[in-house]
C-alpha positions, 0 to 999 in steps of 0.5 A: 645835228645829232639830237633835237630837244624840241620833241621826245622824252625830256627826262631821258634826253636830259640824262643821255645828253648830260652824261657825256658832258660829265665825262668830258668835265672829268677828262679835263680835270684829269688832264690837269691832274696827270700833268701835275703828277708827272711834273711833281714825280719827275721834276720835284716840288719846285717844278710842281709849284712853278706849273701850279702858279703858271696854270693859275695865271693861265686860267685867270687870264683866259677866264674872260675869253672862255666866258665869251665862248660859253655864250655860243651855247645859248646862241646856237641852241636857240638858232637850232631850235628855230631851225634858222640855218642862215643864222647858224652860218652867219654866227659861226662866221662871226664867232670864229672871227671874234674868238679867233682874233681875241685868242691870238691877241691874248696869246700874244699879250700873255707871252709878252707880259708873262713875267709881269703877270708872275711878278704881280702874284709875288712869285718866289724867285726860286720858281719864277723862271720856270713858271715864266717858261711854262706860262709863255709856252702855254700861251702859244697854244691859246688858239688851240685850246679856245678852238676845240672848246668852241667847236665842242660847245657849238656841237653841244648846242646842236645836241651832240655831247659825245663828239666833244668828249672825244676831242678832250679824250684825245687831248688827255691821252696825248698829254698823259703820254707826251708829258713824261716823254718830253720831260724825261725822254727829251730832258726838257724839264718844265718846258717839256710839260708845257709843250706836251700840253700845247701839242695835245691841244693842237692835235685835239683842235686839228681833229675837231676841224677834221671832224667838221670837214667830214660833215661839210653839209651840216656845218659848212659856212664861209667867213664873212664880215660880221654884221652889227647886229651879230656883234651886238648879240655876241657882246651882249651875251659874251661880255657878262658871261666873261665878267662872270668868270672873273667874278667867280675866280676873284671871289674864290681868291678872297675866300682863300685869303680868309682860309690863309689867315688860319694857318698852314694846317687849315690851308692844307685841309681846305686844299684837299677838300676843294680838290674833292669839292671840284670833282663832286660838283661836276654832275651838277655842272654837267646837268646845268650845261645840258639844261642850258642847251635843251632849254635854249633849243625849246626857247628858240622853238617857242615851246615853253611847256617843254622848258618848264619840263626841262626845269623840273627834270633837272631839279629832280635829277639834281636833288637825287644825285647831289643828295646821294653824293652828299651822303657818300661824302658825309660817311667817307669824308676822312678816307677821301681827305687822307688821299691828299694829306696825312697831317692829323690837324689838316685832315680834321679840318678837311673832314669837318669842312666836307661834312658841313658843306655836303649838307648844302650841295643840293642847294648849289646844284639847284643854282646850276639848274635854274641859272642854266635855264635862264642862261638858255634864254640869253639873260646873261646880265641877270646871271651875272647879277645873281653870281655877284649876289651869291659870291660878293653879297653872300658867300664872302661876307657870311664866311667872314662873319661865321669865322668871327662866331665859330672860328675856322669851322665857320668857313664851311658854314658861311659858304653853305648858308650862302648856297642856300640863300643864293638858291632862294634868289635863283628860285625867285628870279626863275619864278618872277623874273623877266627872262622869258621875254628876252629876245636875242634875234630880230 
């Protein structure tokens, strides 16, 4: 158990702990990017479209189980802070059985119903067969993907953010090397890209198991039938966390439908801006994840003064980092957008969107920090409610309303205003909400 967050300098530990999480997130983004680049360059635009559709379906289908996995961070960090070894071993067994069974079930169902899922999205006939092949093969690797992510999350709960980074690094390097080999060398086409990804994830999963086997004293446990209170706790945290992921993806889909109504130029500009947006927000996401683990350990140890210190340090880091990022983006928005698109109308919209949304980055970062602390207490239903407010009561209506006033420029303005107002809700709940009284374990 690498790092104890219940003692020592809070700002220093938060910085050192969150940096490997940021690198891990960058590697995960790079894995998808590299896969897409190889497919697009070696097989053409139709194959790239098939992989894009298949990846989108996979992400949506796995949203719930990956949300369930996120609950492990709170559970094990609190148990670590309370120095409850018996609870750690019991919940390791319970999570392994539940997530393993759910992964196998989703993998099997996804393989069988892949064609139906693609039909629901009105997948063009030209790419339907390739998308089906890619989707079915990637569903075979569901257990590997969930497995090494689960082990990585448990290690982060124990204070180790470096080792999970090595799992993802291995998967990324293998995927980058195997994808062109399987596509061109073995002439497997889109199926080769899928098998390369599955094999890379399988190797990362096996490496994570080997890592644990080498540290059997720290992480040893035996499978045992989960007790009712363990299942209850996991479901109380995992179900709202899984639903939260679905809420986020569905809200993004509605925003995309609004963007589509303004034509291809706006869609292209929005797509380029979103690719940059996803990368730019990674520091805030990493800080939020680090804050959750650190706060949960101290909540488990009942050290509430340190929880407040973690909140203040996270807010300070967020304001500094996101303000610097916003300034850089505001100045260099145009050359960054041109990395993805060249059409002048599309570039103009992408630049306008980024410069507007950049002004609100500190507020969305504030949401990640404060919600991360609350998540560390196990108040998952409350976080779900805050996300529903942020996406469905604020972001979607405000984006639609602003477009009626300012046209396509209103998209960024509406989304940005929703960031600001939702941060006020997060501040209010953090300050006056009942999350401090949440009890996960008897």
